C-alpha positions in Angstrom: 46.1 -17.5 -0.5 42.4 -17.1 -1.1 40.4 -15.7 1.7 37.3 -17.8 1.0 38.6 -21.1 0.0 40.1 -24.3 1.5 43.4 -25.7 0.1 44.4 -29.3 0.0 48.0 -30.3 -0.9 47.6 -33.5 -2.9 51.2 -33.9 -4.1 54.5 -32.2 -3.5 55.6 -30.0 -0.6 54.7 -26.4 0.5 55.7 -24.3 3.4 53.6 -21.9 5.5 55.2 -18.7 6.7 53.9 -17.2 9.9 54.0 -13.6 11.2 57.4 -14.4 13.0 58.7 -15.8 9.7 58.6 -19.2 11.2 58.0 -21.9 8.6 56.1 -25.2 8.7 56.3 -27.9 6.0 53.0 -28.9 4.4 53.2 -32.4 3.0 50.7 -34.2 0.8 47.1 -34.5 2.1 47.6 -31.4 4.3 44.7 -29.0 4.6 45.1 -25.2 5.2 42.6 -22.3 5.0 39.9 -24.5 6.5 38.8 -21.8 9.0 38.3 -19.2 6.2 36.3 -21.7 4.1 34.1 -22.3 7.1 33.4 -18.6 7.5 35.5 -18.2 10.8 37.6 -15.1 10.9 41.3 -15.9 10.6 43.1 -15.7 14.0 46.0 -13.2 14.3 49.7 -14.2 14.4 49.0 -17.3 12.3 49.8 -18.0 8.7 51.1 -15.1 6.7 51.6 -16.9 3.3 52.1 -20.3 1.9 54.8 -21.0 -0.7 55.6 -24.1 -2.7 58.9 -25.7 -1.7 58.9 -27.7 -4.9 56.4 -28.4 -7.6 53.1 -29.3 -5.9 49.6 -29.8 -6.8 46.7 -28.3 -4.7 42.9 -28.6 -4.8 40.7 -25.6 -3.8 37.3 -25.8 -2.2 35.3 -22.6 -2.3 32.9 -21.4 0.4 29.9 -21.7 -1.9 30.6 -25.5 -2.1 30.7 -25.7 1.7 27.4 -23.8 1.9 25.8 -26.2 -0.6 27.2 -29.2 1.2 25.7 -28.0 4.5 22.3 -27.6 2.8 22.4 -31.1 1.5 23.7 -32.6 4.8 22.0 -30.7 7.7 23.3 -33.2 10.2 26.8 -31.8 9.7 25.7 -28.3 10.1 26.1 -28.1 13.9 29.8 -29.0 13.7 30.3 -25.9 11.4 28.2 -23.8 13.7 30.3 -24.9 16.6 33.4 -23.8 15.0 31.8 -20.5 14.1 30.8 -20.0 17.7 34.3 -20.4 19.0 33.7 -24.0 20.0 30.4 -23.6 21.8 28.0 -26.4 20.8 24.6 -25.5 19.4 21.7 -27.7 18.5 18.4 -27.0 16.8 16.4 -26.7 20.1 18.7 -24.0 21.3 18.3 -22.1 18.0 14.5 -22.2 18.3 14.6 -21.2 21.9 16.8 -18.3 20.9 14.2 -17.2 18.3 11.4 -17.4 20.8 13.4 -15.2 23.3 14.1 -12.5 20.7 12.3 -9.2 20.9 10.0 -9.7 17.9 8.9 -13.3 18.8 9.0 -12.8 22.6 5.2 -12.9 23.1 4.3 -15.2 20.2 2.8 -18.7 20.5 5.6 -21.3 20.5 3.5 -23.4 18.1 3.6 -20.4 15.7 7.4 -20.5 15.8 7.4 -24.3 15.2 5.0 -23.8 12.3 7.5 -21.3 10.7 10.4 -23.7 11.3 8.5 -26.5 9.5 7.6 -24.2 6.6 10.9 -22.5 6.3 13.9 -23.4 4.0 17.3 -23.2 5.7 19.7 -20.8 4.0 23.4 -20.6 5.0 25.5 -17.5 4.2 29.3 -17.1 4.7 30.8 -13.8 5.8 30.5 -11.2 3.0 27.7 -13.0 1.2 24.6 -11.0 0.3 21.5 -12.4 1.8 19.3 -9.9 -0.2 20.2 -7.1 -2.6 18.5 -3.7 -2.6 16.1 -3.3 -5.6 15.7 -7.1 -6.3 12.3 -8.5 -6.6 11.3 -10.9 -3.8 8.4 -12.2 -1.7 10.0 -14.0 1.1 10.9 -13.2 4.7 14.2 -14.1 6.4 14.6 -15.0 10.1 18.1 -15.0 11.4 18.8 -18.1 13.5 22.5 -17.9 14.1 25.2 -15.3 13.3 25.0 -11.7 12.6 24.5 -9.5 9.5 24.6 -5.8 8.5 21.9 -3.8 6.7 22.8 -1.3 4.0 21.0 1.1 1.8 22.2 3.1 -1.2 23.9 6.4 -0.5 20.9 8.2 -1.9 19.2 7.6 1.5 18.9 10.5 3.9 19.3 8.4 6.9 23.1 8.4 6.9 24.6 6.6 9.8 27.7 4.8 8.8 29.3 4.3 5.3 30.7 1.0 4.2 31.2 -1.1 1.1 29.2 -4.1 0.3 30.6 -6.6 -2.2 28.1 -7.9 -4.8 28.1 -11.6 -6.0 31.5 -13.1 -6.6 33.2 -9.8 -5.5 33.2 -8.5 -9.0 31.8 -5.1 -8.2 31.9 -2.8 -5.1 29.0 -0.6 -4.5 29.1 2.3 -2.1 26.4 1.8 0.6 25.4 3.2 4.0 25.2 0.9 7.0 21.9 1.6 8.7 21.4 -1.5 11.0 22.7 -4.7 12.4 20.9 -8.1 12.7 21.3 -10.6 15.5 19.7 -13.9 16.2 15.9 -13.7 16.1 15.8 -10.7 13.8 13.6 -10.6 10.8 14.1 -9.0 7.4 12.0 -8.8 4.2 8.7 -8.9 6.1 7.1 -6.2 3.9 8.1 -8.1 0.7 6.7 -11.3 2.2 3.4 -9.5 3.0 3.2 -8.1 -0.5 3.5 -4.5 0.6 6.8 -4.0 -1.2 7.6 -5.8 -4.5 11.3 -5.1 -4.2 13.9 -5.3 -1.4 14.3 -2.0 0.3 17.8 -2.7 1.6 20.8 -5.0 1.2 21.8 -7.5 3.9 25.3 -8.8 4.1 26.4 -11.6 6.4 29.2 -10.5 8.8 29.7 -14.0 10.2 28.5 -17.4 9.3 24.8 -17.0 9.2 21.9 -19.5 9.2 18.5 -18.0 8.0 15.0 -19.3 7.8 13.4 -18.3 4.5 9.6 -18.3 4.5 7.8 -17.7 1.3 4.6 -15.5 1.1 2.2 -18.4 0.4 3.4 -20.5 3.4 3.5 -17.6 5.8 0.0 -16.5 4.9 -1.4 -20.0 5.5 0.3 -20.0 9.0 -0.9 -16.5 9.9 -4.5 -17.4 9.1 -4.4 -19.9 12.0 -2.7 -17.5 14.5 -4.7 -14.3 14.8 -2.6 -12.8 17.5 0.6 -13.3 15.5 -1.2 -11.8 12.5 -1.9 -8.6 14.5 1.8 -8.5 15.2 2.6 -8.4 11.5 -0.2 -5.9 11.0 1.6 -3.6 13.5 4.7 -4.0 11.4 2.9 -2.9 8.3 1.4 0.1 10.0 4.7 1.3 11.5 6.6 0.9 8.2 4.0 2.7 6.1 3.3 5.6 8.5 5.5 8.0 6.6 3.2 7.7 3.6 0.0 8.7 5.4 0.5 12.5 5.1 1.2 12.4 1.4 -1.9 10.2 0.8 -4.2 12.7 2.6 -2.6 15.7 0.9 -3.2 14.3 -2.6 -6.7 12.8 -2.0 -9.1 14.2 -4.6 -12.0 14.2 -2.0 -10.4 17.1 -0.1 -9.0 18.9 -3.1 -9.3 22.7 -2.5 -9.4 22.5 1.2 -6.7 24.3 3.2 -3.3 22.5 3.5 -3.3 22.8 7.2 -6.8 21.2 7.3 -5.5 18.2 5.3 -2.4 17.9 7.5 -4.7 17.8 10.5 -6.7 15.0 8.9 -3.5 13.0 8.5 -2.9 13.3 12.2 -6.4 12.3 13.1 -6.9 9.3 10.8 -6.5 5.7 12.0 -4.0 3.2 10.4 -5.1 -0.3 9.6 -3.6 -3.4 8.0 -5.9 -6.1 6.6 -5.0 -9.5 5.4 -6.6 -11.2 2.3 -10.4 -11.8 2.6 -10.7 -9.7 5.7 -13.4 -7.1 5.6 -13.0 -3.4 6.7 -16.7 -2.7 6.4 -19.7 -5.0 6.2 -22.8 -4.5 4.1 -25.7 -3.0 6.2 -23.4 -2.3 9.1 -23.7 1.2 10.6 -20.6 3.3 10.5 -19.4 6.9 10.2 -15.9 6.4 8.8 -14.3 7.2 5.5 -11.9 4.4 4.3 -8.9 5.4 2.1 -6.9 2.8 0.3 -3.1 3.4 0.9 -1.6 0.2 -0.3 -3.0 -3.0 -2.0 -6.2 -3.6 -3.7 -9.6 -4.3 -2.2 -13.0 -5.2 -3.6 -16.5 -4.0 -2.8 -19.0 -6.8 -2.4 -22.8 -6.5 -2.7 -24.9 -9.5 -1.7 -21.7 -11.6 -1.9 -20.9 -10.5 -5.5 -17.8 -8.5 -6.4 -19.0 -5.3 -7.9 -16.2 -2.7 -7.7 -12.4 -2.6 -7.3 -10.7 -0.1 -5.1 -6.9 0.7 -5.6 -4.5 3.0 -3.7 -5.7 6.6 -3.8 -9.4 5.6 -3.9 -11.9 5.9 -1.0 -15.2 4.4 0.2 -17.7 5.6 2.8 -17.5 9.3 2.2 -21.3 9.6 2.5 -21.1 7.9 5.9 -18.4 10.3 7.1 -20.5 13.3 6.0 -23.7 12.0 7.7 -25.5 11.4 4.4 -25.8 7.6 5.0 -25.8 5.5 8.2 -25.2 2.0 6.9 -22.5 0.9 4.5 -23.9 -0.1 1.1 -21.4 -2.9 0.7 -18.5 -4.9 2.2 -15.0 -3.7 1.6 -12.8 -6.9 1.5 -9.0 -6.9 1.1 -7.8 -8.9 -1.9 -4.1 -8.9 -0.7 -2.5 -7.4 2.3 -3.8 -3.9 2.4 -2.9 -0.8 4.3 -6.0 1.5 4.8 -6.7 4.7 6.6 -10.0 5.5 8.3 -11.3 9.0 9.2 -14.4 9.3 11.5 -17.1 11.9 11.2 -16.0 13.3 14.6 -12.4 13.8 13.4 -13.6 15.5 10.2 -15.9 17.9 12.0 -13.2 18.7 14.6 -10.7 19.5 11.8 -13.4 21.6 10.2 -13.9 23.6 13.4 -10.1 24.3 13.5 -10.0 25.4 9.8 -13.5 26.5 8.8 -14.5 26.3 5.2 -18.4 26.4 5.0 -18.5 26.8 1.2 -16.2 23.9 0.4 -18.0 21.6 3.0 -21.4 22.4 1.5 -20.1 21.7 -2.0 -18.5 18.4 -0.8 -21.8 17.3 0.7 -23.8 18.1 -2.4 -21.3 16.2 -4.6 -21.2 13.2 -2.3 -25.0 13.0 -2.1 -25.1 12.7 -5.9 -22.3 10.2 -6.1 -23.8 8.0 -3.3 -27.1 7.8 -5.3 -25.2 6.9 -8.4 -23.0 4.3 -6.7 -26.1 2.7 -5.0 -27.9 2.5 -8.3 -24.8 1.0 -10.0 -24.3 -1.6 -7.2 -28.0 -2.7 -7.5 -27.6 -3.2 -11.3 -24.4 -5.1 -11.1 -25.6 -7.4 -8.3 -28.9 -8.2 -10.1 -27.1 -8.9 -13.3 -24.5 -11.1 -11.7 -27.2 -12.9 -9.8 -29.2 -13.7 -12.9 -26.1 -14.8 -14.8 -24.7 -17.1 -12.0 -28.1 -18.6 -11.6 -28.3 -19.3 -15.3 -24.8 -21.0 -15.1 -25.9 -23.0 -12.0 -23.1 -21.5 -9.9 -25.2 -19.7 -7.2 -24.9 -21.3 -3.8 -25.5 -20.5 -0.2 -28.2 -18.7 1.7 -30.8 -21.3 0.5 -31.2 -19.5 -2.9 -30.1 -22.5 -4.8 -32.9 -24.5 -3.2 -35.6 -22.2 -4.6 -37.8 -23.3 -7.4 -37.4 -21.7 -10.8 -40.8 -20.0 -10.4 -39.9 -18.5 -7.0 -36.5 -17.4 -8.3 -38.0 -15.8 -11.4 -40.6 -14.0 -9.2 -37.9 -12.6 -7.0 -35.8 -11.5 -9.9 -38.7 -9.9 -11.7 -39.7 -8.1 -8.5 -36.2 -6.9 -8.0 -36.0 -5.9 -11.6 -39.4 -4.1 -11.4 -38.2 -2.2 -8.3 -35.1 -1.2 -10.2 -37.0 -0.1 -13.2 -39.4 1.9 -11.0 -36.4 3.7 -9.4 -35.1 4.5 -12.8 -38.5 5.7 -14.0 -38.9 7.9 -10.9 -35.4 9.3 -11.5 -36.2 10.1 -15.1 -39.5 11.8 -14.2 -37.7 13.7 -11.6 -35.1 14.8 -14.1 -37.8 15.7 -16.6 -39.6 17.9 -14.1 -36.4 19.5 -13.2 -35.7 20.1 -16.9 -39.2 21.5 -17.6 -38.9 23.8 -14.5 -35.6 25.0 -15.8 -37.0 25.7 -19.2 -39.9 27.6 -17.6 -37.4 29.7 -15.5 -35.4 30.4 -18.7 -38.7 31.5 -20.5 -39.6 33.7 -17.7 -36.2 35.2 -17.6 -36.2 35.9 -21.4 -39.7 37.5 -21.0 -38.3 39.8 -18.3 -35.4 40.7 -20.5 -37.7 41.5 -23.4 -39.9 43.7 -21.2 -36.9 45.5 -19.8 -35.6 45.9 -23.4 -38.9 47.5 -24.5 -38.8 49.9 -21.5 -35.3 50.8 -22.3 -36.2 51.4 -26.0 -39.2 53.6 -25.1 -37.1 55.7 -22.7 -34.3 55.9 -25.3 -36.9 57.0 -27.9 -38.3 59.7 -25.6 -34.9 61.1 -24.7 -34.0 61.3 -28.4 -37.4 63.1 -29.1 -36.8 65.6 -26.3 -33.3 66.3 -27.4 -34.4 66.8 -31.1 -37.3 69.1 -30.3 -35.5 71.2 -27.9 -32.4 71.7 -30.1 -33.9 71.7 -33.6 -37.7 72.4 -33.6 -38.2 74.4 -30.4 -40.3 73.9 -27.4 -43.7 74.5 -29.1 -43.2 71.9 -31.6 -42.1 69.5 -28.8 -45.3 70.2 -26.9 -47.4 69.8 -30.0 -45.9 66.3 -30.6 -46.2 65.3 -27.1 -49.7 66.4 -26.5 -50.9 65.8 -30.0 -52.5 69.2 -30.0 -55.3 68.1 -27.7 -54.2 69.7 -24.5 -51.8 72.4 -25.8 -52.8 76.0 -24.9 -53.9 78.2 -27.8 -51.7 81.1 -28.5 -53.9 83.0 -31.0 -55.9 85.0 -28.4 
């Protein structure tokens, strides 16, 4: 007899045999296996087997059909849940109240839970069904309304707690897994996938009893979270907690601090703050004073200048290094999250404190010098891109806001020409500065070459004198040496 099906005797006779070998006749239109099909664990000392007394015809109803029927006819769902709960009646209001009293939703706005209920799709799973499978792509979150489920990860995980076996779809293959958690009513799962932090499921969830889940997609959840800032902060904390293990690795591999002592970078990982930003939320604002370095750990963000998108930042990149090093006071642009982003911030005070613990004056000076140069180049690039996009969007008639679209063409041209003139003047001054530096360098090189030539001449003269002295002393004698040195003018006469 199948463990996940309902049997209906449509013709003929059958007999059920109990644990005590007591038999019971099953006539036509008799139903057995109903509790298994409804996901209720079979009771002990009941039916052991069912045998045909004579030729009979049976119809089978699988659990999957029951699940589909319950999804199509939600008004019948409570009857099944009542059977699953051992006869205790449950209604929708009780389920929602149970969700609100769960640890995760305990301090949330009741309207937020109702919004989730209206946006969610009901999913029903029988015991043994996989709710999600590890490694699968998904972008939805599950909230357990009724029942219980177990969480499993592959046996490669280091967090070994309890081994078990999880059946895949249709029980065609058994995969060795490790049980790492248990879900009860009010628990959530798949929140990182829903928030876009993880593209695949990090664990498998298997229903241990008849389960009813709310499934909320990313798009609907984001629309709801935009209207509930306190609940949005709750999910931000979830992101920060789940990604905390990646912080040390990100700081250790950051190119900005390449060459610094390993202990120094470990200390920075302890000092840095963790943040989660939802789409269109700004970590920094253009012109706002700040002394923090912002490091992208997960998700993309864009840098905006005068409302224009001018640069893309991806995981592993950083912004505001000049502010952290004290080179600049105000941020040159607004760093805005494009999706849900996990960012790390490091203040100037934290950086200096770590530098006191592990001094590296040479590396610090080199870092400041490099970041000064990069800050000038970035500022120049942002100005060029912002001006170019402003001209283009004005030409296309797309520029709006700030009263700019109401300016006359003459006034707009005057402003653009002035901005362009200022930009050209900056470029000209930079070129003049570079030319002067180049000429100064050439002058230094010429002076160095002249010194080398003079030194070479002095060395050649000394070498010649040494060779002359050696030749006269060894070959021609001291008198000949004096005669050549003095030229005969001051040599003493030896003829009396």
